[in-house]
Phi, psi and omega in degrees: 000131181278137179292128180287347182267311184246349178085001179296142187269359182250115177230161181240137177278122180266327183206143178230133177220143173272140180262168179292336182277001178091008178257174179242128179259130179233132171267127183238157177229129178287134180280351179262304185262353177066015177276154182251150177206164183247140173235155177236135177242137175220147180291139178258119181253121183260107176282150179291153176286149180261124179263115182280171183297331179277002178094350179286157181242136177228160178287141177297133181235106181297333178293322178293319178299312179297321179297318178297317180292319180297321178297317178293329182268008182304130180062029177247152184280063179235129184283161177298323180297322179293320178295315179301318179295321179295316178298319179298318179297319178297315179297320179297320178296320179293319180291327180287339180285139178286346182291141179266358177223149176226137180278157177296332177298312179296317179298318178297321178295320178297319178296315181298320179298317179291319179295325179297325177287324185281311187198122183295322180295317178297322178301313181295319178301309182296315182296323181295325177279315185297317183273354178049064181301138180269330180213176184292329181298321177296322179292318178299318181299318178298317179298319179296326179299327181287000000 
């Protein structure tokens, strides 16, 4: 670690503590100028990029994912904790995948799988918009699957 005061590249860690936010706080001492400073380390988790249907790529946004699920679950008896857990499971699946990109199709399938476990009505709501049904027969087929 480079000293922020003199630029010397050799520092010594005097104290290390884990924080409540999941990062590590370190007190360091420069071996050249003897000044002390604090650094924070946190793990960097790289979510895959989302490839939209038009081919454009956007950064994965868990808030957008939660918003889609919340809209489908509107006025349904599902707690916020259950939604949070479902979003967390989707994120874990994405992180476990070796792929650095995920299509909106794959993401939609993951959401539908979680919604199917949480609430059948929300699943049908989401699927009807996501799959863009052309006629009533496609909608009936989805209902039969449940």
